[in-house]
Structure formats: C-alpha cells, structure tokens
N, C-alpha and C positions, 0 to 999 in steps of 0.2 A: 664748690667745696677746693679749694687750691691745696696744694700738698704743704704749703706753708701754715695751713690751718688745722694742720693735725700734729699730734704727737709723733716724735721719730724714737726710733731704738738706736741705741748709744752701746756700743762695745766698750767696756771697762776691761783693762789690761790686769790680768792676775786674778779677774775674779771670773767664778762659774757662771753668773747670771748678767744678763743686758739689763741695761735701766734705759726707762722712759724719760723723755724730755716732759717738763711740767705741760698740762693741757693750755691751749690759750685762754684767756683771760681769770687764770689761776697764779696763785703764787706757791713758789717751790716749798715754802715754810710750814709746819704744820700749826694749826690754830690751837691754843691753849687748852680750849675745851675737850678737845679729842684726847687730850692725855689724862683724862678720868680714870682712875685704875679701880675705886674701890665702888663701883655701881651696883653692885649686887650686895646686900649684907651679908655677912659670915657669920655662923652661929658659934658662940663659945664652945669650945672642946669640953667634952664631959655631958654637954647636953644632946639629947638625942630625939628625933622626931619618931611618928608612929610607923615609919616603913623602913627606919634604919636597920633593924635585924633582918629583915627580908632581902633587902639591898645587899647586905654582907654574904648573905646564905647564896643569892644567883650566882650562876655561871654562865659566861656568855655560850650561844650555841656552836662556835667554832672551838671549843675544848674540850 
C-alpha cells in the first residue's frame, strides 16, 4: 500500500480541526440516503408511556 492509496490530513487555515481527504474509491459528496432525519418515530406531546413517570424521577448517580 503506497502513501497515495491513503487518506491525508489537510490543515484548514482558521479552523480548529484538520480535514481528511476523501478515501480512495469514494466520492466526497454525501449520499442523499444518509440525510434521512426522521428514522425514529416520535410520540406526540401529551401521550406518555408506561415508564415515563419513573424516568422523570430518576437522578443520574453523579448528582
């Protein structure tokens, strides 16, 4: 595997983080199927499940 077959780290002026170049054999554009936001159904407000009261009373152990 030569160094041209790998991703490289590019510095971005004015940014706190570096950026990776696209991996060989891929395109840098996102696939539209990756942009699906509503994969999990959300219950309407006002409806509660069987464990909602207990979850609201629970306190994390670090408090």
